[in-house]
N, C-alpha and C positions, 0 to 999 in steps of 0.2 A: 505494499500500498504505499502509495506517495507520501512524504511527508506533508502535514497541510500548513506548517508554518516551519517553512526553511530558513535556515540561517547561512550565513557566511560573515562572521565576525573578523576583521582585518588584523584586528589585535591579537587574535589567537589562532586563525587558520593561514598556512603557508600561501602565500603569494608574490612575494618580492623575489626575483631571480638574483642571486646573489653567487659571487665567488669569495671562497675564503682564503686564507693566507697561503695555504699549500696549492692554490688553483683548483681547489674542485670546486662544482657548480653544486647549488642548494637552493630550493624554495623554502622561503622563510617567511615567518609570521613577523609583525611588528614587534611583538613581546620579545620574539627571540632574537630581533637584532640588538635590542637592547638588555637583554639578559646575558649575550656575548658568548653563547656557545650554539654553533661553532664560531670561530674568530672572523668575521666577516671583513674583507676588504674593501670591496667594491660592489656596486650595481652592476648587474649585465642583463639586461634585458631584452627585448626586441628592437629598438633603435636607441641612438644617442639622445633625441627628444624624449622618448620613453622614460631613460633612465634619469633625465634630468628634472622629470616631472615628478617621478616616485621620489629621488632625492629631496625636492622640495618640501615634498609633503613630511619627510621624517624630519626635515630641518623644522619647519613649523611646529611640529610635537615638541622638539628639543628645546626651541627658542620659550615656548611658551610653558613648559616646565619649569624651565630654570627662571623664567619671568616671575611666574608664581611662587617659585622657593625665594626668591630674592625679596620680593615683595614681603613675603612672610617673616624673613630672617632679618632684613634691614626696616623695622619698624619703629624705629624712633633716629631723631636726629644723631645722636652718639653713634649709631651703629652705621649711618650713612655716611658720617664723615670718616668712618673708620673704613669704608671699603675702598678699595683699589682696583680698579680694572684689570691691570696688569699682572697682580698676584693673584686673582680669581681665575683668570686664563690660564696662567700657567700650572696654579694647583690643580685646577679639573684637569688640563692636561696631561699632567703627568698621573692623575689617578685613572681617567680612561685608558690610557695606554697599559699602565700596569695591571688593571684590573680588567678591562674590557667590559665595565656594566654600569650602569647608570641607574641607581635606584631611584634617584629624583624623577627621571622621567616614567620607571615603571610605576610609580605612584601616581602619577597624574593621568596615566593611560586608564586607571580603576576609575576616577573620576568620570571621565568621558567614555567609557566603555560603550555604552549603548547607541552611540552615535556613529560608530564604525561599522556598521552591518551592512553589507552590500544590498542585501537583499530584504531588510528590515521593510515592515509594512508601513510604519508612519513616518520614520526618519531615515530612508534610506540613504547609505554615504554618497555624497555630491550628487545626490538626485531629489528631484519633485516626487513624491509618491503617488499623487493624482494628476499627473502632467497628462494632458489630452490633447490631440491636434485636433485643429477645427474641421478637418476634412476626415478625422475617425481614423487614417492612416499611420502607422508607423512605417521605419525604413530597415532594411536588413541591417543586421551588426556589422557589417562590414563598411557601413559609413563612418565609424569613427577611427577606422584604420588607414593612414596614409597611403597612397598608393605606392611610395617607394618603399614602404616598410611591408605593406600587404602583398607585394609578389614574392620577398623571402619570407612572409609569414607562411603564405599559403602552401609553398613548397615543405616548411617543416611540419605543418599539420595535416592529419587524411581528413579533417572535415573542413580545410579550407577558410573558405569566406561565408560558409552556412550558419557555422555557431562559434561560439567561444565559452571556455570552462569558466569558473567562477575568477581563479586566478588571473586568467588571461584578460577578461572582461573588468575587471580591478584596474590592471594596469593601463589601458586604452580608454576606460574613463577619464581615469587623471589626466591622460594625455591630452583629450579633449578638451577638458576646460583648462589646460594651459596653454594650449597650440590652435584649435579648431581654427579652421580658414573663416575669412570673413565671407559674403554673400547672402543669399536670400535662403531663409530658414525655414522649419514648419511653423505656421502659425499655431500658437498655442491658446487652448481656451483661456481667458482670464488676463491675458495681456493685452493693455489699451493700446499698445504700439502697433498691433496688426492690423494691417490693411490689406482687404481684397484675399482673406485667408492666408497670407504671407507675412513673415517677418522681415524685414529689411535690412540692409546689411548694418552693424553696428562695430564693426572692425573684430581682429582677431582674438585669441586669447593672449592674456597679458604676457604670459613667455614667448609667444609668437613675436611680440614688439621689441622683444629684448637681447642683448649679447650674453647668453648664460655664461658664466664665468666661474670653474670650480677649482678648488684648491684642493688636490688629492693627497692623503697621508699615504706614506709607506709601511703605517704598522695596522691601522683598523679604518673602518668605515665610521666608527665612533669619533676618533681623531678627527676625521674628515669633517665631520659635522660641525666639531668646534672650531676648525680652521676657517669654516666659512660662517661664523657667528663674528657681529660687531656688538658694540656696547648698546648700539640702538634695538637690537633684537631683545634682550634682556632686562634692560633697565632704563625708565624714564630718564630722559635728557633735558636740560633746558631750551635746546631748540627744536624738539621733536615734541610729539604729542605724547599723552599719558601711555604707558607700555601696555597698561591692563585692557584700554580699549581696541589694542590692535590684537580683534579676535581673529582666529582662523573660522571657517565654515562650520568647524564642528562645537565652537563655542557660542555660537550664535542662534537663533530660533530659526527651524528651518525655514527654507526658500520655498515661496509660492511661484506659481506661472508667471508673474508680475514682477517687474524689475523691483529692487528695494528702492524705498524714497530716497532721491539723492546720495547713491552710492558715492562714496568719495574715499579711495584708498589712505588706510589709517597709516600702515605700517609694514615692515618685513611678513608679517606671518599673514596679514590681510593678504597681501600682494601675493604669497606663495601659495595660497588656496584662493585664488579670486573665481569667483564663477560667473564665468562669461558666459556660459551657457546654461539653460533649464535642460535637463536631462532625465530621461527615464528608460531603464535597462528593462526588457522584456525577456521573461526565462520561460522555457520547455522544460521542465524538469531540471536537470542541474547544469544545463547549458542556455547561454543568451542568445536569442536568436534574431531580436529585433532591437531597435531604439527608435525614442522620439528626440531629436535635438532641436531646440529652439531657442531665441534670443535670452541672454542674462543679463547681468549686470555690464553695462556698457563703461569702458575705462574713459574717464573727461578727457576731453581736448585731444584726443588720440596720443594720450600721454604726455602731454606737456607739462612741465615741471612735477611730474610724480616721481619724487627723488627717493623714495624708500625703500627700493629694491636694494640689498647690497652686493648683489653678484651680477651686475651688469654696468657697464659704463654709458655715459650720457654725452650726447654730441649738442655742441651749440647752435642755435638755429637763429641768423642774424635776422631773417625775415620775419621770423615771428616775434622776434625781441621788440620790446619798446625802451624809451627811455631811462626809465625807472625800473624795469622788470625784464631781465633777461631769461630767455626761453632755451630750455634743455628737453631733450626727446631722447628715451632710451634708444642706443644705439645698438644695432644688431651686426655680426659678424657678417663677411662677404663670402661667398663660395670661391671666387678666383683670387689668387694671390691673398690669402688670408691672412697670413702671419705679418705680410708687409704693410696691408691695410690697416691692420687692427693695432700695431704696435703703439702709436701713441695714446690710444685710447686705454691701452694697459699699463704704461708707464710714466707719462707725463704728470706733472703738478701743475699749478696756475703759474706757478713761479719759472716754467722753463721757457726758455727764448724762441723765438718763430712763430708766434701769434701776436696777433693784433686785433683792435676794438672790435672790428668785423668778423675775424676769424680768431675766436676764443680757443681756447686749448678744450678738447675732452674732458670730462672728469671720468676717472678711473674707477674702477669698484672698490667700494668702501671696504671689502675685505682683503684688498691686496693694501690699501690705506692702512689698516688696523696693523696688518703684519709687519709692513714696513714700520711703524711707529713701535710698536714691539721688540724689533729688533735696534734699533735706534739707541732705544734706552737699555739695551742689555737683557733683554728677556728671551730673546731668540738667537740662536747663532745665525750666522751669516752663510745661511744655506740655502741651497736651488728648491727652489718653490716647482712641485708638477703640477702644471695648469692645465685644464682643459676647458677649451671655449665651444660652446654648443648656441647654433642658431637655425632656424627652420625658414629658407625663403620660398617665397609664395607667388604665385603666378600674379596676372594681372589684376588690379584692384584687390588682392589678398584674396582672390574668391575661390582658387584652388591651391593645393598643396603643391609646393615646388622639390625644392632640394634640400635635404639637410646637410647642414655645415657643421663639422666635427673635426677637431685638431688638437693636439697635444703640444704642450711647450715647455722648456725648460727656462726658468726665470729667476735669477740670480737676487737675493734680497737686497743685495750691496746695490742694485739697479734702480730698487723702488724707494731707498732710503731719501727722507726729506732733508737732505745734509747737503753740504759743499759737495763732498765725494760723491754724494748719491748724484747730485746735479752735473758734474763734471763725467760720470759715467754714460749717465742718459744722454748727455751732449753728443758724446763719441759714439754712443749706441745708435742714434738718430742720424748722425753725420754717415756712419756706415752705411744704414740701410737706404738712405738718400743716394750714397754713393753707387751700391749696389744696383738700384733702380736704373740711375743714370747711365751705368754700364751695360746691363740688359737691354736697355733702350737701343744703344748702339749696336748692339747684334742684331736687333731687329730691324735696324735700318740697313745694316750691312748686308742682310739677306735678301731685301727688297733691291739693293743696287746689283745684286750679283744677277739677281733675275734679269735686269735691264742689260747685265753685259752679254747675255746669251740670246737678246732679241727681244724680251719679255718688257711687261709694262712694272712701275714700280709701285707696291704695295707693302704698307710696315708689316713683318711678317708678327703677328701678334701670338698667334699659335706657338711660335718657335719661343717668343718670350716667355710665355706661360708656362712651358715646358721648362724653361730653366729656372723660373722662379719656384716652379714644384720641387726641381732637381735641390736647389739650394735651401729649401726651406727646411728640412731636419736637421741640416748641418748648422744653419742659422739659429734653431733652436737649441742643439746643443750648445754652441757657443756663447749664447745668452747665459746659459746656465753654469757656465764655467768663469765666469768673467769676474776680476779681483780688481779692486781700486788701484795697488800698486803695480799692476801689469798691465793696465787698459790699454796703454800706447801700443806695447808689442801685440797684444791681442788683435787690436783692430789692423795693425799691419799684417796680421797673419789671416784674419778673414778678407782682406782685401787682395792677398794673394790666392786664397781659395776661389774666390769671385773670378780673379781675371785667369786663372788655369781651366777653370770650368769654362768660361766665354772663349777662351782660344781653343780648346778641344772642340765646341760646338763650332766653331766656324771652320776649324779643318775638315770636320764633317760635312758640312753644307758644300764646301769647293769641292769635296770628291764627287758628291753628289749632281754636281752642275756640268761634270766632265769638259773634255779639253777645250770647247769654245769658249768658255770663260776666260781662258788665259789668252786668246788673242782680242779680245775684247770688241767693244762694238763705241762709236762716236756718238755721243749723246749731244744736240744741241741744247745750248744753253738759254734759258728765258731772255728775251731782250735784245739777244746777240745772235750774229749770223756765225759767230765761231763754235766751235762745240769741241768736246774735251774726250778723252780716252778712257772709256770704263772699262777695266779687266781687273782680274783677279789681283795681280802687284799692285796697281794704283789702290784698291777698294782693300786690300789687306793693311797696307803702308797706313793708310787713314784710318783704319779701324783700331790698329797698335798706338797710334796716335791720340785717337779718342779716349783709348782705355787711360793712357798717361794721364790724361785730363780728368776722366770721372774717377780714377781710382789713383789719386795722387801719393798714396803711401807705397805703392808699388813702384811707379816712378823713382821714388827716392831710394828703394832699395833694389832697383834693377840696374845691372852695370851696364855701359853703353854697348861692350862686345855682347853681352846676352841679349840686348835688344837687338842686336843686327843679327845674332844666331837664330835667335825666334822667329824675325820675320822670313830670313831665308828656308825655317823649316816650315812656315806656312805656304810660303811659295812654292816650294817644291812639291808641297803634297799633291 
């Protein structure tokens, strides 16, 4: 006989796909994560964006548990004055690493246990129990799975797109609230915004607007949670709102089909569990087979000055700024040339050079700021951070899922410090990144000019440039992780030599591919003149080396004239 009152409580039931410190895969409950057995290292679910979404739920639990605990323990002025964030952070870090258990969180989970039932009748987790479509229809459960993940997911499960088990449904439900695309949604009964039976676009989920930035622990998932915690997550500050009002979805009254009255993000936990959609999963037995997805709470002003998420960088918008109010928006990471286009957003401070009134510096994630300050004050060693960045690229008008952006990089804490030495390192790093870009650009030009030499048209070779960026990216990441203040000059010189070697090797391969006609060359008429100039391998190769001297000035200084001549001869003879 079927269970008339089914239950799947996420606190008790296994649903989180994890890997332990020995590399073994597990499916665990929330309680097991915080009890610490097995010792979990990371979340490894069905996609990077899903992993990020699930991590953010665990973070909200972690933040709120410790916020309530601190509120109780700091119940008088003397206790508050005696509290020091850096001491609290380092003591809790030592405890989590050594014991791999968090009793504060385990106690908190008991208080909100009834709000985590995925199939609860009255308060299903992150859903509206009585949600109904105006047309009376629901959609296939695959609707909540992005196409890019869906293809892989279908190959991994016999049932494919037709149904999901409880654990799978929970993970994709959380992902939908965080990353669902914009576009027309099902019109829900009771939602006054519905017109003609449709819910018109209100934007993507909050995480879909951001550049997810995770600092990963080498010891445990519990330490990862702490490394991504800043003061405002657990304690009220003068600049922020009352932390007790920063409620995740399970601390609030259950949502209805309507938008909350004037929803304004209050803090990190609110944003980590922001209900951008109203959802109800439909089950057949123990399988989710259908879903209703309608509009939920809209992020005001497309995220303008919603600054409480500690895990994303923010970009300055001169067009939306006013004389007395700067405008900042969460900054997603880009798919192409991810590392190079993300660098400033990860490392710069407002005091770094190269920015103007109309082009102000981005604001790096608060988590990185926090760790840099702890390191500057001597509470953290000058280690290399293992940072993962995650974003979702969408299609036109953000109305369809696009490509998931995910990349790992090493980042030395010495680069992030808001000190004189930190500024010097950042200046050198940014110069190295700019010089790399200038050099790669010259290779793209060189390829287009070679095409001219054999009778073709000139076009900048963007594909080649992207390929070289991709080849250099992991090496640049390792270089970033290794930087030290006392050897930064030599390290920058070593990096520019790596770039030069990579580009000259790519140039040799290009020349070989164009064949002998490129050596004889071709006369190209110059614009505005009857005279032409001979374009051949020899002339172009010499020009490339000269331009690389300019783009990579540290290699020019370190490379003797004889070596330059030998390199020129080597490329020409290839």
